[in-house]
BAFI-3210 file (N, C-alpha, C; in Angstrom, 3 decimals, decimal comma, padded with zeros to 6 digits):
// residues 262
n [1|2|3|4|5|6|7|8|9|10|11|12|13|14|15|16|17|18|19|20|21|22|23|24|25|26|27|28|29|30|31|32|33|34|35|36|37|38|39|40|41|42|43|44|45|46|47|48|49|50|51|52|53|54|55|56|57|58|59|60|61|62|63|64|65|66|67|68|69|70|71|72|73|74|75|76|77|78|79|80|81|82|83|84|85|86|87|88|89|90|91|92|93|94|95|96|97|98|99|100|101|102|103|104|105|106|107|108|109|110|111|112|113|114|115|116|117|118|119|120|121|122|123|124|125|126|127|128|129|130|131|132|133|134|135|136|137|138|139|140|141|142|143|144|145|146|147|148|149|150|151|152|153|154|155|156|157|158|159|160|161|162|163|164|165|166|167|168|169|170|171|172|173|174|175|176|177|178|179|180|181|182|183|184|185|186|187|188|189|190|191|192|193|194|195|196|197|198|199|200|201|202|203|204|205|206|207|208|209|210|211|212|213|214|215|216|217|218|219|220|221|222|223|224|225|226|227|228|229|230|231|232|233|234|235|236|237|238|239|240|241|242|243|244|245|246|247|248|249|250|251|252|253|254|255|256|257|258|259|260|261|262]
n.u [304,741|301,267|299,126|296,409|293,160|290,808|287,503|284,701|281,880|279,565|280,423|280,880|278,253|277,222|278,556|277,364|274,769|275,137|275,981|273,665|271,976|273,433|273,798|273,453|272,002|273,372|271,540|269,641|271,213|271,918|269,426|268,917|270,893|270,552|271,940|273,903|274,031|276,609|278,250|277,875|279,018|281,720|282,176|281,758|283,785|286,000|285,647|285,839|288,491|289,679|289,228|286,856|284,396|282,722|282,603|280,096|278,432|276,368|276,050|276,920|278,427|279,032|282,432|283,950|283,899|283,378|281,546|278,070|275,686|273,402|272,085|269,585|268,070|268,110|266,783|264,268|263,436|261,050|259,779|257,333|256,899|259,170|258,642|256,400|257,554|259,371|257,604|256,483|258,689|259,335|257,298|258,134|259,976|260,503|259,845|262,572|264,621|267,830|269,307|270,774|271,358|271,939|273,516|271,603|269,060|266,555|266,624|266,905|264,360|263,063|263,477|261,585|259,483|260,147|259,726|257,695|258,597|259,988|262,857|264,805|268,004|270,114|272,379|274,090|275,635|275,540|275,645|273,657|271,284|271,562|271,318|268,644|267,390|268,099|266,295|264,123|262,587|263,849|265,317|268,450|271,266|273,987|277,065|279,674|283,267|285,207|285,593|283,674|281,488|281,027|278,825|276,512|276,707|277,437|279,361|282,566|285,174|287,841|287,742|285,028|283,996|285,225|284,076|281,301|281,422|281,660|279,157|276,198|273,493|269,888|268,402|269,214|268,923|269,013|269,768|270,096|271,986|271,378|269,668|270,433|269,316|269,804|269,678|271,799|273,086|273,906|276,326|277,830|280,137|283,081|284,005|281,706|280,210|281,692|281,194|278,419|278,427|279,576|277,561|275,423|276,551|276,565|274,132|271,200|268,803|267,951|266,712|265,799|265,376|263,919|263,056|260,972|262,482|265,038|265,411|266,838|268,690|272,153|275,323|278,744|279,831|279,470|277,844|276,409|273,773|270,461|269,797|270,831|269,052|266,253|263,744|262,147|261,241|259,271|257,933|254,775|255,194|257,279|259,534|258,264|259,991|261,240|259,488|259,739|262,463|262,445|260,836|262,471|264,696|263,652|262,723|260,784|258,371|257,329|255,053|253,550|250,970|250,264|250,713|248,921|247,873|249,928]
n.v [180,390|180,028|180,935|183,295|182,349|183,568|184,488|182,526|183,156|182,273|182,179|184,900|185,711|184,432|185,874|188,397|187,766|187,149|189,630|191,035|189,688|188,919|186,325|182,842|179,640|176,483|174,941|176,874|178,479|176,620|176,205|178,805|179,178|177,110|174,623|171,907|171,035|170,095|171,352|174,025|173,960|173,604|176,026|177,800|177,028|177,784|180,568|181,084|180,343|182,444|184,416|185,823|185,133|183,655|180,374|178,264|175,530|174,163|176,487|179,918|183,130|186,663|187,688|189,177|192,685|192,950|194,784|195,188|195,384|196,928|198,480|199,514|197,727|195,478|196,549|196,727|194,121|192,074|194,364|195,391|193,632|194,132|196,782|196,508|195,097|197,042|199,015|197,643|197,171|199,803|200,384|199,138|200,757|203,045|206,560|208,878|207,036|205,362|204,134|201,638|200,873|198,485|198,252|197,496|196,132|195,489|196,670|199,289|199,837|200,599|203,252|205,237|205,100|206,161|208,785|209,872|209,731|210,973|212,576|210,610|209,039|208,015|205,655|204,588|202,297|202,963|205,110|205,579|204,957|206,788|209,175|209,024|209,072|211,576|213,338|213,435|215,405|216,158|213,862|212,655|211,878|209,710|208,670|206,246|206,557|205,285|202,955|203,564|201,516|201,417|200,363|200,227|201,994|201,092|201,285|200,334|198,561|198,800|201,240|201,912|199,814|200,309|202,795|202,154|200,349|201,892|202,554|202,017|201,150|201,502|199,909|197,642|197,248|194,818|193,352|190,421|188,577|185,960|183,361|180,635|177,187|176,353|178,651|180,443|183,645|185,055|186,342|187,733|189,211|189,563|191,856|193,428|191,718|191,821|194,411|194,238|192,377|193,888|195,767|194,238|193,536|195,960|196,794|196,816|195,584|193,531|193,579|191,621|192,014|190,561|189,414|186,789|185,365|185,035|182,888|179,718|180,018|180,148|181,484|182,563|183,689|183,892|186,019|186,129|184,806|183,479|183,215|185,450|187,395|189,445|189,973|188,917|190,206|189,481|188,097|186,504|184,219|182,474|179,737|176,899|175,941|178,135|179,176|177,249|177,527|180,151|179,818|178,054|179,660|181,808|184,036|186,758|186,442|188,291|188,724|189,791|188,867|188,775|191,336|193,413|192,532|192,403]
n.w [027,359|027,566|024,944|025,107|024,428|022,096|022,982|021,932|019,710|020,982|023,641|024,092|023,896|026,147|028,136|027,742|028,498|031,217|032,133|031,949|033,708|035,909|037,006|036,086|035,418|034,313|032,844|032,055|030,385|028,429|027,237|026,334|024,404|022,715|022,905|024,337|027,874|028,499|026,610|027,356|029,901|029,238|027,928|030,062|031,785|030,275|030,215|032,934|033,388|032,111|033,894|033,668|034,673|037,557|038,534|039,860|041,527|039,184|037,699|036,850|037,580|037,175|037,399|040,300|040,340|037,657|035,302|035,428|032,787|033,082|035,736|036,018|034,523|036,153|038,310|037,223|037,125|038,578|039,600|040,693|042,774|044,346|045,022|046,669|048,754|049,596|050,531|052,688|054,336|055,029|056,783|059,043|060,175|062,656|063,369|063,862|063,994|063,703|060,824|058,748|055,414|052,958|049,673|046,765|044,565|045,633|048,185|047,342|046,510|048,754|049,313|048,151|049,959|052,385|052,696|054,274|056,846|059,937|061,176|060,601|060,559|058,184|056,972|054,121|051,878|049,229|046,558|044,771|046,204|048,309|046,890|046,115|048,622|049,650|048,640|050,256|052,686|055,894|056,384|057,358|055,595|055,236|053,790|053,367|052,816|050,027|047,278|044,457|042,788|039,401|038,013|039,627|041,733|044,263|047,265|048,047|049,878|052,400|053,764|053,703|055,246|057,758|058,393|058,599|060,684|062,933|063,827|065,833|064,984|065,040|063,274|060,687|057,224|054,887|051,722|049,636|047,239|046,892|048,687|050,475|050,797|053,362|054,802|054,570|053,706|050,678|048,296|045,285|045,127|046,828|048,121|048,402|049,985|052,348|053,241|053,691|055,743|057,797|058,113|059,159|061,615|062,870|063,823|065,932|065,297|062,588|059,351|056,699|053,293|050,581|047,388|045,984|044,118|045,043|046,732|047,351|045,363|044,282|045,213|045,350|047,757|051,221|053,476|055,771|057,903|058,152|060,811|062,016|061,516|062,259|061,152|058,173|055,145|052,479|049,396|048,614|047,083|048,048|048,820|050,623|052,544|053,654|055,547|057,550|058,226|059,219|061,483|062,916|063,499|064,807|063,362|062,318|059,851|057,236|054,805|051,680|051,768|054,472|055,222|055,885|058,219|060,014]
ca.u [303,501|300,131|298,400|295,016|292,242|289,737|286,206|283,851|280,666|278,644|280,955|280,578|276,818|277,044|278,990|276,311|273,647|275,492|276,030|272,282|271,263|274,299|274,085|272,595|272,273|273,803|270,357|269,062|272,096|271,788|268,175|269,013|271,806|270,183|273,031|273,823|274,668|278,035|278,909|277,839|280,015|283,030|282,255|281,892|285,128|286,933|285,476|286,377|289,955|290,084|288,834|285,703|283,232|282,922|281,812|279,593|277,743|275,138|275,914|278,035|278,107|280,110|283,546|283,918|284,421|282,895|280,428|276,779|275,329|272,329|271,479|268,170|267,423|267,893|265,733|262,981|263,059|260,150|259,697|256,143|257,152|260,144|257,985|255,568|258,485|259,861|256,538|256,311|259,871|259,229|256,376|258,851|260,952|259,874|260,449|263,742|265,500|269,064|269,119|271,816|270,765|272,993|273,250|270,883|267,849|265,398|266,738|266,674|262,920|262,548|263,692|260,412|258,496|260,662|259,478|256,781|259,213|260,550|264,041|265,630|269,412|270,315|273,693|273,992|276,842|275,120|275,425|272,343|270,271|271,732|270,773|267,189|266,961|268,336|265,152|263,110|262,825|263,907|266,183|269,886|271,838|275,439|277,684|281,084|284,241|285,547|285,568|282,308|281,343|280,370|277,606|275,315|276,928|277,807|280,637|283,282|286,527|288,095|287,304|283,584|283,781|285,617|283,072|280,062|281,658|281,575|277,769|275,340|272,211|268,676|267,941|269,920|268,102|269,948|269,310|271,053|271,908|270,768|269,477|270,578|268,279|270,118|269,548|272,943|272,892|275,003|276,576|278,801|281,334|283,670|284,091|280,354|279,826|282,372|280,451|277,137|278,729|279,766|276,249|274,685|277,182|276,484|272,735|270,525|267,741|268,272|265,591|266,215|264,392|264,279|261,930|260,891|263,448|266,350|265,482|267,306|269,763|273,499|276,332|279,972|280,320|278,506|278,093|275,577|272,840|269,112|269,738|271,221|267,996|265,086|262,537|262,302|260,132|259,363|256,688|254,018|255,693|258,561|259,459|257,712|261,084|261,596|258,651|260,346|263,707|262,110|260,391|263,620|265,638|262,939|262,645|259,436|258,188|256,323|254,821|252,502|249,690|249,928|251,219|247,888|247,578|251,096]
ca.v [180,887|179,607|182,092|183,434|182,108|184,542|183,856|182,242|183,981|181,815|182,627|186,331|185,791|184,054|187,025|189,429|187,271|187,302|191,058|191,494|189,001|188,704|184,910|181,968|178,214|175,783|174,541|178,061|178,889|175,628|176,496|180,109|179,108|175,923|173,654|170,951|171,463|169,779|172,421|175,232|173,799|173,863|177,474|178,456|176,746|178,625|181,951|181,134|180,317|183,789|185,331|186,625|184,735|182,760|179,147|177,600|174,288|174,329|177,739|180,869|184,535|187,556|187,823|190,398|193,863|193,040|195,711|194,828|196,303|197,845|198,415|199,799|196,500|194,632|197,209|196,467|192,733|191,950|195,730|195,551|192,839|194,869|197,978|196,076|194,786|198,328|199,666|196,900|197,431|201,170|200,365|198,602|201,746|204,138|207,888|209,197|205,867|205,320|203,005|201,364|200,139|198,089|198,450|196,404|196,583|195,384|197,708|200,577|200,030|201,128|204,704|206,083|204,980|206,748|210,226|210,299|209,570|212,175|212,439|209,438|209,154|206,853|205,386|203,610|202,078|203,102|206,503|205,602|205,012|208,067|210,223|208,936|209,433|213,000|214,105|213,489|216,426|215,665|212,702|212,900|210,765|209,621|207,607|206,052|206,677|204,015|202,865|203,490|200,617|202,204|199,765|200,428|202,982|200,510|201,775|199,141|198,732|198,834|202,523|201,799|198,899|201,007|203,819|201,513|199,660|202,853|202,793|201,057|201,627|200,817|198,931|197,409|196,653|194,206|192,441|189,364|188,085|184,638|182,795|179,188|176,385|176,231|179,960|181,318|184,825|184,928|187,408|187,384|190,052|189,446|193,189|193,829|190,860|192,316|195,588|193,766|191,726|194,972|196,384|193,358|193,600|197,313|197,164|196,032|194,825|193,308|193,234|191,114|192,281|189,685|188,918|185,333|184,747|184,894|181,699|178,510|180,318|179,976|182,497|182,011|184,310|183,964|187,164|186,061|183,679|183,867|183,266|186,801|188,288|189,541|189,923|188,724|190,750|188,858|187,946|185,294|183,059|181,979|178,300|176,528|175,724|179,385|179,260|176,391|178,155|181,312|179,302|177,466|180,696|182,889|185,189|187,170|186,367|189,260|188,641|190,694|188,295|189,115|192,689|194,247|192,004|192,532]
ca.w [027,948|026,763|024,431|025,519|023,330|021,925|023,255|020,781|019,634|022,027|024,932|024,202|024,179|027,556|028,927|027,667|029,308|032,631|032,439|032,105|034,783|037,059|037,193|035,284|035,572|033,094|032,079|031,428|029,295|027,367|026,535|025,669|023,265|021,924|022,892|025,440|029,124|028,458|025,849|028,191|030,975|028,643|027,718|031,363|032,294|029,526|030,686|034,296|033,266|031,674|034,979|033,258|035,458|038,694|038,420|041,057|041,168|038,419|036,964|036,868|037,828|036,780|038,330|041,100|039,675|036,286|035,250|034,878|031,712|033,418|037,057|035,814|034,061|037,330|039,096|036,578|037,373|039,738|040,141|041,538|043,984|045,155|045,550|047,793|049,848|050,086|051,310|053,944|055,171|055,540|057,929|060,204|060,633|063,399|063,253|064,701|064,105|062,907|059,906|057,751|054,294|052,018|048,248|046,112|043,874|046,527|049,211|046,690|046,392|050,028|049,365|047,930|051,032|053,619|052,663|055,333|058,157|060,556|062,009|060,330|060,206|057,319|056,388|053,040|051,077|047,839|046,172|044,125|047,255|049,006|046,029|046,196|049,971|049,925|048,146|051,314|053,704|057,265|056,511|057,304|054,842|055,303|052,999|053,703|051,741|049,424|045,819|043,950|041,646|038,362|037,479|040,449|042,778|045,559|047,795|048,473|050,388|053,841|054,318|053,914|056,375|058,987|058,662|059,041|061,957|064,037|064,199|066,523|064,463|065,513|062,285|059,422|056,169|053,953|050,688|049,325|045,869|046,967|050,025|050,331|051,454|054,793|055,427|054,350|052,876|049,724|047,329|044,252|045,226|048,165|048,718|048,797|051,103|053,544|053,701|054,231|057,031|058,763|058,348|060,067|062,938|063,426|064,113|066,971|064,635|061,176|058,480|055,394|052,242|049,463|046,600|045,953|043,212|045,685|047,572|046,704|044,424|044,813|044,922|045,939|048,989|052,329|054,354|056,966|057,996|058,570|062,278|062,425|061,041|063,141|060,333|056,736|054,366|051,172|048,667|048,931|046,335|048,552|049,089|051,933|053,482|054,323|056,752|058,574|058,672|060,055|062,788|063,610|063,935|065,482|062,473|061,907|058,405|056,798|053,365|051,208|052,129|055,856|055,514|056,506|059,559|060,886]
c.u [302,345|299,363|296,946|294,106|291,158|288,398|285,417|282,635|279,674|279,124|280,733|279,097|276,504|277,446|277,943|275,122|273,932|275,564|274,627|271,635|272,116|274,719|273,167|272,970|272,721|272,604|269,717|269,902|272,020|270,523|268,282|269,859|271,630|271,343|272,916|274,444|276,169|278,821|278,970|278,879|281,418|283,231|282,477|283,271|286,172|286,847|286,018|287,899|290,505|289,695|287,700|284,483|283,672|282,024|281,315|278,782|276,438|275,025|277,130|277,507|279,267|281,212|283,441|284,559|283,987|281,631|279,170|276,420|274,288|271,791|269,978|267,414|267,157|266,845|264,354|262,509|262,254|259,926|258,501|256,318|258,108|259,527|257,103|256,430|259,018|258,853|256,396|257,483|259,781|258,302|257,029|259,812|260,251|260,547|261,634|264,656|266,787|269,043|270,342|271,194|271,866|272,543|272,523|269,606|266,603|265,451|266,522|265,191|262,291|262,544|262,428|259,427|258,981|260,393|258,561|257,350|259,835|261,800|264,879|267,075|269,762|271,752|273,486|275,318|276,514|274,901|274,097|271,244|270,349|271,134|269,252|266,688|267,103|267,162|264,056|263,497|262,883|264,717|267,646|270,550|273,359|275,927|279,141|281,982|284,534|285,522|284,122|282,280|280,480|279,031|276,366|275,510|277,216|279,191|281,348|284,623|286,599|287,630|285,813|283,278|284,107|284,583|281,801|280,235|281,620|280,157|277,197|273,913|271,050|268,315|268,917|268,942|269,057|269,190|270,389|270,887|271,212|270,638|269,461|269,489|268,541|270,072|270,744|272,577|274,113|275,112|277,626|280,139|281,851|283,706|282,719|279,874|280,467|281,661|279,124|277,322|278,905|278,440|275,442|275,237|276,966|275,066|272,138|269,433|268,082|267,014|266,159|265,076|264,784|263,030|262,051|261,920|264,788|266,512|265,902|268,364|271,121|274,377|277,564|280,385|279,200|278,848|277,240|274,656|271,497|268,986|270,137|270,134|266,831|263,772|262,910|261,050|260,275|257,982|256,010|254,653|257,094|258,432|258,969|258,805|261,501|260,765|259,268|261,626|263,426|261,634|261,575|264,531|264,955|262,843|261,183|259,350|257,026|256,201|253,711|251,119|249,284|250,336|250,193|247,578|248,714|251,177]
c.v [180,569|180,824|182,089|183,256|183,184|183,859|183,625|183,156|183,577|182,260|184,117|186,549|185,437|185,206|188,127|189,044|187,471|188,767|191,641|190,940|188,751|187,265|184,112|180,523|177,628|175,438|175,730|178,519|177,918|175,871|177,790|180,048|177,831|174,942|172,768|171,530|171,194|170,869|173,707|175,134|174,073|175,364|178,201|178,230|177,611|180,078|182,110|181,138|181,680|184,862|186,272|186,358|183,914|181,546|178,719|176,396|174,605|175,612|178,619|182,265|185,374|187,562|189,144|191,543|193,998|193,893|195,045|195,831|197,313|197,575|198,624|198,548|195,557|195,236|196,871|195,031|192,630|193,300|195,912|194,816|193,575|196,112|197,626|195,736|196,082|199,042|198,991|197,139|198,813|201,241|199,848|199,612|202,873|205,477|208,010|207,997|206,091|204,017|202,877|200,486|199,768|198,259|197,238|196,916|196,475|196,448|199,100|200,884|200,567|202,651|205,533|206,115|205,538|208,246|210,726|210,179|210,881|211,798|211,210|209,840|207,876|206,808|204,363|203,514|202,145|204,572|206,646|205,766|206,330|209,210|210,212|209,420|210,926|213,875|214,261|214,522|215,759|214,405|213,147|211,679|210,830|208,471|207,465|206,437|205,305|204,099|202,699|202,578|201,303|201,671|200,102|201,408|202,421|201,005|200,610|199,498|198,851|200,139|202,497|200,916|199,584|202,063|203,203|200,881|200,591|202,995|201,661|201,475|200,863|199,667|198,853|196,763|196,127|193,399|191,399|188,965|186,732|184,227|181,283|178,456|176,208|177,578|180,874|182,465|184,972|186,124|186,927|188,098|190,014|190,794|193,663|193,009|191,341|193,545|195,162|193,094|192,783|195,645|195,550|193,471|194,938|197,738|196,253|195,147|194,723|192,873|192,802|191,341|191,480|189,256|187,409|184,648|184,453|183,558|180,468|178,752|180,090|181,133|182,125|182,543|184,384|185,158|187,140|184,865|184,197|183,965|184,646|187,840|188,275|189,444|189,742|189,252|190,238|188,738|186,634|184,064|182,656|180,488|178,015|176,340|176,969|179,570|178,443|177,004|179,343|180,876|178,785|178,538|181,901|184,160|185,506|187,144|187,266|189,176|189,599|190,181|188,689|190,523|193,524|193,781|192,295|193,902]
c.w [027,011|026,265|024,883|024,312|023,297|022,191|021,968|020,805|020,716|023,405|025,146|024,491|025,620|028,469|028,917|028,529|030,797|033,035|032,620|033,365|036,024|037,242|036,270|035,560|034,242|032,228|031,370|030,234|028,125|026,549|025,741|024,410|022,440|021,774|024,128|026,714|029,136|027,724|026,655|029,299|030,455|028,419|029,039|031,956|031,589|029,985|032,104|034,284|032,857|032,691|034,588|034,138|036,660|038,489|039,792|040,600|040,440|037,639|037,070|037,155|037,313|037,824|039,072|040,340|038,229|036,263|034,717|033,790|032,169|034,812|036,939|035,350|035,223|038,256|038,542|036,781|038,667|040,414|041,070|042,863|044,918|045,768|046,747|049,009|050,456|050,951|052,676|054,892|055,795|056,750|059,203|060,822|061,369|063,099|064,218|064,918|063,316|062,117|059,001|056,673|053,309|050,566|047,676|045,476|044,743|047,611|048,605|046,576|047,677|050,029|049,146|049,095|052,375|053,704|053,763|056,724|058,636|061,337|061,776|060,053|059,456|056,801|055,279|052,297|049,587|047,516|045,440|045,169|048,017|048,193|046,040|047,559|050,254|049,485|049,210|052,366|055,082|057,456|056,434|056,693|054,912|054,448|053,422|052,539|051,164|047,912|045,368|042,724|040,591|037,930|038,287|041,603|044,152|045,964|048,475|049,100|051,894|054,486|054,616|055,116|057,699|059,379|059,243|060,417|063,164|064,590|065,043|066,193|065,077|064,580|061,122|058,457|055,115|052,910|050,465|047,867|045,823|048,427|049,874|051,110|052,936|055,519|055,260|053,406|051,991|048,803|046,338|044,432|046,654|048,866|049,202|049,983|052,407|054,112|054,322|055,586|058,129|059,102|059,341|061,489|063,627|063,783|065,169|066,386|063,156|060,430|057,134|054,402|051,012|048,709|046,432|045,088|043,877|046,429|046,777|045,656|045,087|044,371|045,747|047,302|050,030|053,213|055,613|056,910|058,497|060,086|062,823|062,120|062,017|062,375|058,876|056,049|052,944|050,549|049,029|048,294|046,763|048,847|050,497|052,973|054,228|055,588|057,885|059,116|059,583|061,429|063,588|064,207|064,568|064,675|062,157|060,398|058,012|055,287|052,980|051,604|053,553|056,231|056,238|057,926|060,533|061,523]
res [m|k|p|t|r|k|p|s|a|r|q|l|g|i|l|r|h|l|k|e|h|g|r|a|s|v|d|d|l|a|a|a|f|s|t|t|p|q|t|i|r|k|d|l|n|a|l|a|d|a|n|q|i|i|r|f|h|g|g|a|a|l|a|a|g|t|e|y|t|s|f|e|a|r|m|a|t|a|a|e|e|k|a|e|i|g|r|r|v|a|r|e|i|p|d|h|a|s|v|i|i|n|a|g|t|t|t|a|a|i|a|p|f|l|g|g|h|v|g|l|k|v|v|s|d|s|v|f|l|a|n|e|l|r|k|h|v|g|l|e|v|m|v|p|g|g|v|v|r|g|s|d|g|a|i|l|g|e|t|a|i|e|f|i|s|q|f|r|a|d|i|a|i|v|g|a|a|a|i|a|q|n|g|e|l|l|d|y|d|l|r|e|a|s|v|s|r|a|i|i|a|s|a|r|t|v|i|l|a|a|d|g|s|k|f|g|n|v|a|p|v|c|f|g|h|l|r|q|v|d|a|l|v|t|s|v|n|h|p|a|g|i|d|r|l|c|r|d|f|g|v|r|l|l|t|m|r|n|a|k|k|a]
***
């Protein structure tokens, strides 16, 4: 049996970087560690062989189930942008609606702006989001059973999927780890992607909330497509190709620039 090699200091540094950011490109890692892309690829391959990370074309992400070091750190990334998106999404939700919201840092930014709503029934696969929503008077909050991921409070597993699949909600609000150039909605964790897929299938209207950094990124698991989305709420600094995709698939594009007009 081949002995397991101990990760080098640089490989441990790469792991710390991925735990902070979730994913990274080869070029970014080469710059961060002052080495060549070829060396980084070898390091990533070694970490992938040890089931520490997932390799994808041009970069890597944490393996499913690996703990992020800080959910709060990811919440702080593009925080103002996410808050504006959250405020805009909240305007799309009428009083007395049934809503399903998936776990994520952008969707979590919606919670503070739902306090003025009346009679909402909200299902979320995030104990973090549920805890924020319970503070609002007049909102009924439900969470599925399942395994709670320690890093961010996402609820995973077949029990969560079965619970969500019972609903026919008015609105689903979903985020994505990445949005491919062809409109695919992507994630890093197969279990989380399965829950998000059930959320999309359980709602009459789907709103995708994504900051500009998500477009053109890559992640290994596809859980949906832009064609399944009714409205995309994002920031002004999104790639021009997204406008074309939204037109092609009949998706309402709501950005901060046109938020007051919409």
